C-alpha positions as semicolon CSV with decimal commas, in nm:
position;residue;x (nm);y (nm);z (nm)
1;M;0,000;0,000;0,000
2;V;0,137;0,335;-0,105
3;V;0,021;0,617;0,124
4;C;0,233;0,892;-0,010
5;S;0,418;0,867;-0,331
6;F;0,608;1,134;-0,507
7;D;0,675;1,112;-0,875
8;W;1,034;1,229;-0,906
9;E;1,033;1,190;-1,280
10;L;0,746;1,435;-1,316
11;A;0,909;1,679;-1,069
12;S;1,237;1,668;-1,262
13;K;1,055;1,795;-1,571
14;F;0,947;2,113;-1,384
15;I;1,291;2,198;-1,240
16;P;1,419;2,368;-1,559
17;L;1,099;2,573;-1,573
18;I;1,131;2,677;-1,209
19;T;1,500;2,760;-1,239
20;G;1,416;2,993;-1,526
21;L;1,123;3,163;-1,352
22;V;1,286;3,222;-1,012
23;P;1,550;3,468;-1,141
24;I;1,286;3,650;-1,345
25;G;1,064;3,679;-1,037
26;I;1,350;3,803;-0,820
27;T;1,454;4,055;-1,086
28;W;1,099;4,187;-1,118
29;F;1,065;4,217;-0,740
30;L;1,396;4,405;-0,707
31;Y;1,305;4,637;-0,996
32;R;0,970;4,724;-0,832
33;Q;1,146;4,797;-0,501
34;W;1,407;5,014;-0,673
35;H;1,144;5,196;-0,877
36;T;0,938;5,280;-0,568
37;Q;1,248;5,397;-0,383
38;K;1,355;5,614;-0,677
39;Q;1,010;5,777;-0,690
40;K;1,036;5,862;-0,321
41;E;1,387;5,998;-0,373
42;V;1,274;6,228;-0,654
43;I;0,985;6,358;-0,443
44;A;1,216;6,409;-0,144
45;N;1,468;6,603;-0,354
46;E;1,197;6,829;-0,498
47;C;1,055;6,888;-0,149
48;K;1,402;6,969;-0,012
49;D;1,461;7,211;-0,297
50;L;1,132;7,387;-0,225
51;W;1,223;7,394;0,146
52;Y;1,544;7,585;0,070
53;K;1,358;7,820;-0,163
54;L;1,106;7,885;0,115
55;D;1,399;7,969;0,343
56;D;1,500;8,240;0,096
57;L;1,145;8,381;0,089
58;E;1,131;8,372;0,467
59;K;1,458;8,567;0,492
60;S;1,321;8,833;0,258
61;Y;1,009;8,876;0,469
62;K;1,208;8,886;0,792
63;K;1,438;9,155;0,650
64;L;1,128;9,362;0,584
65;S;1,075;9,396;0,958
66;E;1,400;9,597;0,972
67;I;1,206;9,891;0,831
68;T;0,990;9,921;1,141
69;S;1,219;9,762;1,399
70;Y;1,525;9,982;1,369
71;T;1,588;10,348;1,327
72;I;1,744;10,360;0,986
73;S;1,772;10,631;0,726
74;V;1,505;10,682;0,462
75;S;1,745;10,582;0,186
76;D;1,823;10,255;0,370
77;Q;1,450;10,195;0,413
78;Q;1,393;10,249;0,045
79;E;1,679;10,016;-0,041
80;I;1,540;9,743;0,187
81;E;1,194;9,785;0,034
82;K;1,330;9,780;-0,319
83;K;1,529;9,464;-0,251
84;F;1,234;9,303;-0,074
85;F;0,989;9,365;-0,356
86;S;1,245;9,259;-0,615
87;D;1,336;8,938;-0,430
88;V;0,978;8,835;-0,361
89;K;0,864;8,911;-0,715
90;E;1,151;8,699;-0,850
91;W;1,077;8,421;-0,599
92;I;0,712;8,409;-0,705
93;Y;0,807;8,400;-1,072
94;E;1,053;8,115;-1,021
95;N;0,870;7,899;-0,767
96;L;0,493;7,902;-0,818
97;S;0,526;7,626;-1,077
98;K;0,750;7,428;-0,836
99;M;0,475;7,445;-0,574
100;S;0,224;7,309;-0,828
101;L;0,467;7,031;-0,915
102;I;0,504;6,939;-0,547
103;K;0,125;6,914;-0,516
104;K;0,116;6,670;-0,808
105;L;0,419;6,466;-0,693
106;T;0,269;6,417;-0,349
107;N;-0,050;6,280;-0,506
108;N;-0,242;6,586;-0,395
109;D;-0,176;6,522;-0,027
110;K;-0,436;6,712;0,174
111;N;-0,188;6,885;0,408
112;V;0,043;6,985;0,124
113;I;-0,242;7,124;-0,084
114;E;-0,391;7,325;0,202
115;S;-0,062;7,476;0,310
116;I;0,056;7,557;-0,043
117;D;-0,282;7,708;-0,130
118;L;-0,270;7,932;0,177
119;L;0,076;8,056;0,083
120;D;-0,024;8,090;-0,280
121;N;-0,325;8,304;-0,182
122;D;-0,104;8,532;0,026
123;L;0,145;8,569;-0,256
124;S;-0,109;8,597;-0,540
125;S;-0,202;8,953;-0,457
126;F;0,161;9,059;-0,426
127;N;0,157;9,267;-0,747
128;T;-0,133;9,469;-0,607
129;Y;0,068;9,540;-0,296
130;L;0,362;9,629;-0,515
131;M;0,153;9,901;-0,676
132;L;0,007;10,014;-0,342
133;K;0,350;10,063;-0,187
134;R;0,380;10,395;-0,368
135;F;0,078;10,527;-0,183
136;S;0,131;10,378;0,159
137;N;0,327;10,471;0,466
138;R;0,649;10,273;0,512
139;S;0,532;10,135;0,844
140;E;0,224;9,985;0,674
141;I;0,418;9,780;0,417
142;P;0,470;9,468;0,637
143;K;0,095;9,463;0,700
144;L;0,012;9,523;0,333
145;V;0,225;9,233;0,215
146;K;0,076;9,008;0,485
147;K;0,417;8,951;0,644
148;N;0,289;8,756;0,944
149;D;0,050;8,545;0,737
150;V;0,316;8,462;0,481
151;L;0,569;8,365;0,749
152;A;0,312;8,143;0,923
153;N;0,214;7,980;0,593
154;I;0,577;7,922;0,496
155;N;0,613;7,723;0,817
156;K;0,294;7,529;0,739
157;V;0,425;7,436;0,395
158;K;0,756;7,326;0,546
159;D;0,576;7,115;0,806
160;S;0,368;6,948;0,535
161;L;0,684;6,864;0,335
162;I;0,868;6,692;0,622
163;P;0,702;6,348;0,579
164;F;0,800;6,346;0,211
165;I;1,155;6,461;0,279
166;N;1,193;6,183;0,537
167;F;1,046;5,917;0,302
168;S;0,792;5,842;0,574
169;K;0,490;5,924;0,359
170;R;0,398;5,685;0,083
171;K;0,342;5,829;-0,260
């Protein structure tokens, strides 16, 4: 009586098939892992780049407070204002598309979208403030350009980017 029999002849016919499929399966698995990791790396690099660009914008807004914080000459005030408006206008021109790209790369992550939209809304009316600066008092400029709102929203955007920079958020 044969309780358990194994047909070794039949099994030996499948060994060449298995030995061919195993390396293909391992290669496919490793490729998928690498591809996923590379996607996360690209997103992290773009988020880091935006982080550093946000640092530049933050510095420009913080320098603006020098107008009201210190007793400086009118010509120095005008120079600070001129540099501020020039820097921020350039920053907006160069980085609004990067913020849209980040929203897409992060699969429209809710926190990223909300924080970028808040900052985008603050910056969208910047050209209006640029025109209004001619008619306003120097001490009103930080309020006109929403200095405190922009600084707070820059920090919100940075906070929303941290999980992607750390690879802790899945794409």
